[in-house]
N, C-alpha and C positions, 0 to 999 in steps of 0.2 A: 370660612377663612381656607379652609382643606382645599374646598373648590379652586378657590382665587388664587391659589398657589399651585395646584394643578394646572390650571389654565396658563400661568406665566410660563412653566418649565416646559410645557407643549408647544405655545406660541413662538418662545424664545428660538426654536429650533428652524426658523422661517417656513413655514408650512401654508398652504391655501387649504382652509378649513371648509368642507363642504357639510352641511346638517340636513339631514332627512331627504338625503336625495334618493328618488328612485330609479335604479338599475334595473337593467333587462338583459337577457341572453336567450336567442332561440335556437334551437339545434334539431337537427334531424330523429326523428324517432319512427319502429315500424308502422303506427298509427299516423302519421304524419309530424307536421312542426310541435316543439314542446316550447313554451318560453316560461322561465324561469324569470319571476321579478321579487327585487328588494329593496325595502327600502331602509337604508343605514341612518342609524343614528348620527353619525359621525365619520365621514373620511376626509384625513389628513393626507394630501398631496403633498410629497418631496421631491428633490430633485432626482431621488434613486427610486422610488416607490410611492405605496400607501399604505397608510394605517387604516384599518377598520376598526372603530372601538362604537360599542353598544353599550348604552348608559343602563343601570338597573337600580333599582330601590329595593327588592326583595334577593335572594340568593345567589350568587353566581354557580353556574354550572361548574362541572369538575373538570378538569384536563382530560379523564376518560373520558367523559361525554362528548366533550368536543372533538377527541379523536376518534372515538369510535361511531360518530355520525350521528348520537342521540340530541344534540346539541348546534344545527349545522349553521346556524344565522349567520356568524364569523364568518367560516369556510367557505360556505357558498356566494358570500357577498365579495369575498376574496377572489371567487373564483368566475365572478361576474365581470370583475374588474381586471382580471388576468387576461380572458378572453375577447370583452367586447369595449371594457371599460365605461366612461362615463360620457355622456350627451355632450361633455365638452373636453375629454380628456386623451379619449382614445385609449387604447390596451394599456393598463399600469401594474405591476408588479405587487404583489402584497406583502408588503413585509413585517406587517404586524397585524395582529389580533388580540386585541384587548377588552376586558370587560370592566367597567367603572362602577363601583357602587357606593350611589351618594345616598346616605340613608339620615344625617345631620342626626346622630347621637351623640353618646360615648367616645363611640371611633366615625367620625363624621363622615368618613367613606375610605373607598381604597382601589385604587388600580390596579389590574391583574393581568399581565401580560401572559397567553395562552402560549403563542408561539411567536417566534421573531425569522428574521432572514429567510433564510433556505426552508425551513421546518414550514412557517407561515404558506409559502408559495406551494410545497408539496403537499401539506395538507386539505388545500383550496382544491387544488387540482384533483387527488383522492375523492374529495366531496363529490366534484363534478361527476366525474367517475361514477362513482357510486350511484348518483341519482340518475343519470343516465341509464346504466344497467337495471335499476330500480323501475324505472320510466317502461324502458323496453318489455321487462319481465309482466308490467304490471300493464301493457299494451295489448298481452296474450289475453284471448277468451278462456283460457283454459286455468290462468291462474286466479285462485279465491283471492276474494278481501277478506282478510281476518279481522275481526273487533279486539281480539287483544294481542297485540303482535308483541308489547315489551308493559306487561302489566307493571314491571315495578318502577315506572316511569306514569301510571296512570294517577296516582294519589288515591283518596277512599273513595270516589265517586265513578270510577269506572271511565268509559267513554260516552260521546254524545250519541253513538246510533245502536248501544247494548240491545236495547229494546225491540229493535228491528231484527238484530240476529238471534234474539231470543236467548243471549246469554246469560241472565240470571237464571231463568229457566232450566237450563242445561247445567249450570256451575251449582247448584242448589241439589236439583232433584238424579241429575246425571243420565246415563244412558237415552235411549230413545224414545220418542214419544210414543205415550201408552204403554209402556214397559213399565213394570211395580217394584 
């Protein structure tokens, strides 16, 4: 019932709904063209812009994670829409970034809008600028690839490549190889 009500409210606005549409944007970087792709759970096109929705069954990222770039899915999808648009729409301003949590329990779901209007457009633009800066930085041979950049978001098991970086060996033992 919650989801049916959510749908009725959203569709009453006279929107064109796109589900699991793949978007892409290619930009120039120091080592050559870089292509960013996103598969949006849902895009709602209106006469004034686009809403980007991501459906979750687990926890919704915090506003701080979204704004600091640790959860860039919505913002980068918004940036692709603003710069390149979709295959059929052309560029369109992101006007809403929303997570929809559907769980079907005591609280069956919730829609949490993280940004609207100018803030949605600004966060999307900032996310793209941040990505371009990181791509440029990592295109340099002098930039190291760190295994634990943000350990607070890694969970209990660490990264997929910790064994290659010998993270646990250095983390537990410390110091340099052969040092006691």
